[in-house]
C-alpha positions, 0 to 999 in steps of 0.5 A: 741989219747985216742979214738983210745986207747978206740975204743974196748971199745966204740964199745962195749958200742954202741953195747950194747946200740944199743942192748938195743934199739932193744930189747926195740923196740921188747918188745914194739912191742910185747905189742902192738900186745898183746893189739891189740889182746885182744881188738879184742877178746873182741869185738868178745865176746861182739859181740856173746853175743849181737847175744845171746840176739837177738836171744833170743828175735827173735827166726828166728834170729840164736844165732851164728855168722860166724867166717869168717863174724867176721873177716871180719867184725871186721878186716875190716880196716887192709889193710895187708891180711897176717897181718889180717890172723895171728891176726885172727888165734891168736884171733881164737884160744883164742875164741875156748879155751873160755868155754862159746863159742860153735864152730861148723862146719855149712853148709849154702847153700852148704858152710861149715863154722865155727860158734860160739855161746855163751852158756852161760846164760847172 
C-alpha cells in the first residue's frame, strides 16, 4: 500500500536518476570526443612541423601537406565515413585558426587541393 500511495514520488525519483545518468553519459561522451579532436589536432601539427624540417633539409620536397592526404593518413582507422568527415571538419577549422599554419589552394596535376604549411621557424 505504501508503494501505491507514493508512486508519484517513486516515479519522480526514478525520472531524475535516469535524467542524471543520461546527462552524465552525454558529458563523458563529449569529453572523449574533445580529447580525440585534440589528439588528432596535435598529430596534424606535428606532421606539418616535420614536413617543414624535411623540406628545409631537401628543397625538392615541398613544405606543405594536402589536407585530404592528412585526413586519410591520420583517420585511416575510422571506418564510419560520416564520423570521419565530421571529425576532420572540426580539426580543419582548428588548424586553419592557427596562425603558424598557412592554408593555400594549390593546383597539382589538374586537381585543386587545400594544402597546409607550417610557416613559423622551428
